MIKOL-554839 format. One record per residue: y, x, z of N, C-alpha, C, CB in turn; residue number from 1. Coordinates in pm, whole numbers, plus 32768, in hexadecimal, padded with zeros to 4 digits. Atoms other than C-alpha are relative to their C-alpha. Glycine has a CB too. Example, Ala and Ser with C-alpha at 12.3 -4.5 7.8 and 13.67 -1.06 7.14 Angstrom:
% residues 2
+------+------+------+------+------+------+------+------+------+------+------+------+-----+
!  nc2 !  nc1 !  nc3 ! cac2 ! cac1 ! cac3 !  cc2 !  cc1 !  cc3 ! cbc2 ! cbc1 ! cbc3 ! num !
+------+------+------+------+------+------+------+------+------+------+------+------+-----+
! 7F89 ! 8059 ! 8000 ! 7E3E ! 84CE ! 830C ! 8078 ! 805A ! 8000 ! 8003 ! 7F9D ! 807D !   1 !
! 7F89 ! 7FAE ! 7FFA ! 7F96 ! 8557 ! 82CA ! 806D ! 7FB3 ! 8049 ! 802E ! 8029 ! 7F72 !   2 !
+------+------+------+------+------+------+------+------+------+------+------+------+-----+
***
This chain:
% residues 65
+------+------+------+------+------+------+------+------+------+------+------+------+-----+
!  nc2 !  nc1 !  nc3 ! cac2 ! cac1 ! cac3 !  cc2 !  cc1 !  cc3 ! cbc2 ! cbc1 ! cbc3 ! num !
+------+------+------+------+------+------+------+------+------+------+------+------+-----+
! 7FD8 ! 808B ! 7FD3 ! A2CF ! 7DA9 ! B854 ! 8085 ! 7FD7 ! 7FD4 ! 7FFD ! 7FF5 ! 8094 !   1 !
! 7F8B ! 8038 ! 8034 ! A3E2 ! 7CC6 ! B805 ! 8079 ! 8006 ! 8060 ! 7FE4 ! 7F76 ! 7FD9 !   2 !
! 7FA9 ! 7FFF ! 7F9E ! A520 ! 7C6D ! B8AB ! 7FD2 ! 7FC8 ! 8079 ! 806B ! 7FC6 ! 7FD9 !   3 !
! 803C ! 803C ! 7F8D ! A440 ! 7BC3 ! B9B6 ! 7FE7 ! 8057 ! 8065 ! 7F8E ! 7FC1 ! 7FE4 !   4 !
! 8046 ! 7F90 ! 7F9A ! A3E0 ! 7D24 ! BA39 ! 8031 ! 8004 ! 808E ! 8017 ! 8094 ! 7FCB !   5 !
! 7FC4 ! 7FE4 ! 7F76 ! A4C5 ! 7CFD ! BB59 ! 7FC2 ! 7F83 ! 8054 ! 80B6 ! 8003 ! 8000 !   6 !
! 804A ! 804C ! 7FA0 ! A3E4 ! 7BE6 ! BBEA ! 7F81 ! 8016 ! 801A ! 8001 ! 7F8F ! 7FE7 !   7 !
! 809D ! 7FBA ! 7FDF ! A2CB ! 7C33 ! BCC4 ! 7FB1 ! 7F95 ! 7FDE ! 7FD9 ! 8034 ! 80A7 !   8 !
! 8085 ! 806A ! 8026 ! A205 ! 7ADE ! BC4C ! 7FEA ! 8038 ! 7F71 ! 8025 ! 7F3C ! 7FFE !   9 !
! 8028 ! 7FE1 ! 8085 ! A219 ! 7B6E ! BADA ! 7FB9 ! 8067 ! 7FFD ! 805F ! 800E ! 7FAA !  10 !
! 804D ! 7F8A ! 7FDF ! A185 ! 7CA6 ! BB5D ! 7F63 ! 7FD9 ! 803D ! 805A ! 8056 ! 806E !  11 !
! 8092 ! 8023 ! 7FDA ! A078 ! 7BF9 ! BC18 ! 7FB2 ! 7FB7 ! 7FAD ! 7FF9 ! 7FBB ! 8070 !  12 !
! 8063 ! 804D ! 807B ! A000 ! 7B1D ! BAFE ! 7FCF ! 8060 ! 7FA0 ! 8052 ! 7F8D ! 7FA1 !  13 !
! 8040 ! 7F8E ! 8051 ! 9FD6 ! 7C3F ! BA34 ! 7FA5 ! 8054 ! 8021 ! 8049 ! 804B ! 7FDE !  14 !
! 807D ! 7FC4 ! 7FB5 ! 9F0D ! 7CD3 ! BB3A ! 7F82 ! 7F97 ! 7FEF ! 8026 ! 8017 ! 80AB !  15 !
! 8077 ! 806B ! 7FD7 ! 9E40 ! 7B97 ! BB73 ! 7FB9 ! 800C ! 7F4C ! 8050 ! 7F2F ! 8044 !  16 !
! 8038 ! 801C ! 806D ! 9DFE ! 7B89 ! B9E4 ! 7FB2 ! 808C ! 7FDB ! 8069 ! 7FCB ! 7F9C !  17 !
! 803E ! 7F73 ! 8006 ! 9DA4 ! 7D0A ! B9DC ! 7F8B ! 7FEF ! 804C ! 8059 ! 8078 ! 803A !  18 !
! 8064 ! 8017 ! 7FA9 ! 9CAF ! 7CB2 ! BB09 ! 7F88 ! 7F89 ! 7FC7 ! 804A ! 7FD6 ! 8085 !  19 !
! 8050 ! 804A ! 8044 ! 9C20 ! 7B98 ! BA33 ! 7FB5 ! 8038 ! 7FA7 ! 8038 ! 7FAC ! 7FCF !  20 !
! 803C ! 7FC6 ! 80A7 ! 9BD2 ! 7C6B ! B8F2 ! 7F8B ! 8079 ! 805E ! 80B2 ! 8072 ! 7F6B !  21 !
! 8059 ! 7F8C ! 7FCA ! 9B38 ! 7D89 ! B9EE ! 7FA4 ! 7FA1 ! 8048 ! 804C ! 807D ! 8066 !  22 !
! 809A ! 8048 ! 7FC4 ! 9A52 ! 7C6B ! BA84 ! 7FB6 ! 7FD3 ! 7F9E ! 8009 ! 7F7E ! 8061 !  23 !
! 804C ! 801B ! 8057 ! 99FE ! 7C06 ! B92F ! 7FA0 ! 8066 ! 7FA2 ! 804B ! 7FC0 ! 7FC4 !  24 !
! 8047 ! 7FAE ! 8042 ! 99A8 ! 7D45 ! B8A4 ! 7F7F ! 801C ! 8049 ! 804B ! 8070 ! 7FE5 !  25 !
! 8083 ! 7FCC ! 7FA7 ! 98C9 ! 7D9B ! B9D1 ! 7F88 ! 7F97 ! 8000 ! 802D ! 8017 ! 80A7 !  26 !
! 808E ! 8066 ! 7FD4 ! 97ED ! 7C6E ! B9CE ! 7FC5 ! 7FF0 ! 7F51 ! 803C ! 7F2F ! 8061 !  27 !
! 803E ! 7FFA ! 8086 ! 9784 ! 7CB0 ! B846 ! 7F6C ! 8046 ! 8020 ! 8064 ! 805D ! 7F8E !  28 !
! 80A5 ! 7FB3 ! 7FFE ! 9610 ! 7D27 ! B7FD ! 801B ! 807F ! 8001 ! 7F93 ! 7FE8 ! 7F7A !  29 !
! 7FF4 ! 7F77 ! 8012 ! 969F ! 7E7E ! B7CE ! 8090 ! 8013 ! 8033 ! 7FE4 ! 802F ! 7F69 !  30 !
! 7F82 ! 7FEA ! 7FE4 ! 97D7 ! 7EAE ! B89C ! 8040 ! 8093 ! 7FC5 ! 8006 ! 7FF3 ! 8093 !  31 !
! 7F9C ! 7F8D ! 801D ! 98E1 ! 7FAA ! B7F8 ! 803B ! 802E ! 8089 ! 807B ! 7FCF ! 7F99 !  32 !
! 7FB4 ! 7FDE ! 7F7A ! 9930 ! 8048 ! B95E ! 8076 ! 8056 ! 8000 ! 7FA9 ! 8042 ! 805B !  33 !
! 7F8B ! 7FC0 ! 8001 ! 9A35 ! 813E ! B8E9 ! 8069 ! 7F9D ! 7FEB ! 8001 ! 8067 ! 7FA1 !  34 !
! 7F8C ! 807D ! 8015 ! 9AF9 ! 7FEE ! B85A ! 8006 ! 7FC0 ! 8084 ! 7FD7 ! 7F82 ! 7F85 !  35 !
! 7FFC ! 8045 ! 7F81 ! 9AA7 ! 7F3E ! B98C ! 8045 ! 8053 ! 807D ! 7F6E ! 7FDD ! 8022 !  36 !
! 7FC6 ! 7F9B ! 7F96 ! 9B2E ! 8061 ! BA67 ! 8081 ! 7FF3 ! 7FC3 ! 7FC0 ! 80A6 ! 800E !  37 !
! 7F80 ! 8007 ! 803B ! 9C48 ! 8068 ! B985 ! 805C ! 7F90 ! 8026 ! 7FEF ! 7FFD ! 7F79 !  38 !
! 7FB0 ! 808F ! 7FF1 ! 9CAA ! 7F02 ! B9B6 ! 801F ! 7FF7 ! 8096 ! 7FA0 ! 7F72 ! 7FCD !  39 !
! 7FF9 ! 7FFC ! 7F79 ! 9C7A ! 7F22 ! BB2C ! 807A ! 8044 ! 802E ! 7F8C ! 803B ! 8035 !  40 !
! 7F97 ! 7FA4 ! 7FDF ! 9D64 ! 803A ! BB31 ! 808B ! 7FBB ! 7FFB ! 7FFC ! 8078 ! 7FA1 !  41 !
! 7F87 ! 8048 ! 8045 ! 9E6B ! 7F96 ! BA7A ! 8029 ! 7F7E ! 8061 ! 7FD1 ! 7FC8 ! 7F5A !  42 !
! 7FF3 ! 807A ! 7F89 ! 9E43 ! 7E53 ! BB73 ! 804B ! 805B ! 807C ! 7F48 ! 7FB4 ! 803E !  43 !
! 7FD4 ! 7FD3 ! 7F8D ! 9E6F ! 7F32 ! BC97 ! 8099 ! 8029 ! 7FF1 ! 7FA7 ! 806E ! 802C !  44 !
! 7F5E ! 7FBE ! 8019 ! 9FBF ! 7FBD ! BC00 ! 8059 ! 7FA8 ! 7FE1 ! 8012 ! 8066 ! 7F8D !  45 !
! 7F8D ! 8080 ! 802A ! A04A ! 7E74 ! BB9D ! 8023 ! 7FA9 ! 806D ! 7FC8 ! 7F94 ! 7F8C !  46 !
! 7FFE ! 8037 ! 7F71 ! A00C ! 7DE2 ! BD07 ! 8032 ! 805F ! 8039 ! 7F85 ! 7FD5 ! 8043 !  47 !
! 7FAA ! 7F9E ! 7FC7 ! A0A6 ! 7F1B ! BD85 ! 80A7 ! 7FEE ! 7FB6 ! 7FB3 ! 809E ! 7FE1 !  48 !
! 7F6C ! 8008 ! 8039 ! A1E3 ! 7EFB ! BC98 ! 803E ! 7F61 ! 8034 ! 7FFD ! 8010 ! 7F3D !  49 !
! 7FE5 ! 8098 ! 7FDF ! A1E0 ! 7D94 ! BD04 ! 8046 ! 8008 ! 8073 ! 7F82 ! 7FA1 ! 8014 !  50 !
! 7FFE ! 8020 ! 7F92 ! A1E9 ! 7DCE ! BE4A ! 8087 ! 805D ! 8036 ! 7F71 ! 8013 ! 803C !  51 !
! 7F98 ! 7FB2 ! 7FF0 ! A2E9 ! 7EFA ! BE40 ! 8093 ! 7F96 ! 7FDC ! 7FE5 ! 8089 ! 7F9A !  52 !
! 7F7F ! 803C ! 803E ! A3EF ! 7DF5 ! BD7D ! 8013 ! 7FAE ! 8058 ! 8003 ! 7FC2 ! 7F76 !  53 !
! 7FEA ! 8085 ! 7F7B ! A3C0 ! 7CFD ! BEA6 ! 8051 ! 8060 ! 806B ! 7F44 ! 7FB2 ! 805C !  54 !
! 7FD6 ! 7F97 ! 7F62 ! A3DF ! 7E22 ! BFAD ! 80B1 ! 7FFC ! 7FD3 ! 7FA1 ! 80EB ! 8005 !  55 !
! 7F7F ! 7FDF ! 8022 ! A52A ! 7E9A ! BEE9 ! 8051 ! 7F7B ! 7FFF ! 8003 ! 804C ! 7F79 !  56 !
! 7FB4 ! 8063 ! 7FF5 ! A5BA ! 7D59 ! BED7 ! 8034 ! 7FCA ! 8086 ! 7FC6 ! 7FAD ! 7FC4 !  57 !
! 7FE2 ! 8013 ! 7F89 ! A594 ! 7D03 ! C02F ! 8044 ! 805F ! 8052 ! 7FA1 ! 7FE2 ! 8030 !  58 !
! 7FCF ! 7F83 ! 7FBA ! A61B ! 7E50 ! C086 ! 80B7 ! 7FEB ! 7FE5 ! 7FAE ! 80A4 ! 7FAB !  59 !
! 7F70 ! 8012 ! 8017 ! A77E ! 7DE6 ! BFF3 ! 8047 ! 7FB5 ! 801F ! 801E ! 7FFA ! 7FAB !  60 !
! 7FD8 ! 8070 ! 7FC4 ! A83B ! 7D1B ! C0B9 ! 8098 ! 7FCE ! 7FAF ! 800C ! 8024 ! 80A6 !  61 !
! 7F7A ! 8017 ! 802E ! A941 ! 7C39 ! BFFC ! 7FD6 ! 7FF8 ! 7F69 ! 8076 ! 8078 ! 802B !  62 !
! 8017 ! 7FF4 ! 8093 ! A897 ! 7C66 ! BEAE ! 7FAE ! 7F6A ! 7FF0 ! 7F9D ! 809C ! 7FCF !  63 !
! 8030 ! 80A2 ! 802A ! A84E ! 7AF5 ! BE06 ! 7F72 ! 7FF7 ! 7FDB ! 8053 ! 7FC2 ! 7F79 !  64 !
! 809A ! 800A ! 802C ! A6E2 ! 7A9D ! BDCB ! 7FD0 ! 7FAB ! 7FAC ! 7FB2 ! 7FEA ! 805D !  65 !
+------+------+------+------+------+------+------+------+------+------+------+------+-----+
***
């Protein structure tokens, strides 16, 4: 990720894109389930990373946001 990786919104946007990719792949005539699972797992990791960035930001008093 780029310099915006300290922004939870950037991680959430990446997670949403991964979720959309998984949904598109799942809704094909012959879904590639291993690839769908990969995107779903990556999506979960990115949501978690965004949450951690947000949580840690709130735990540091006096830090600019």
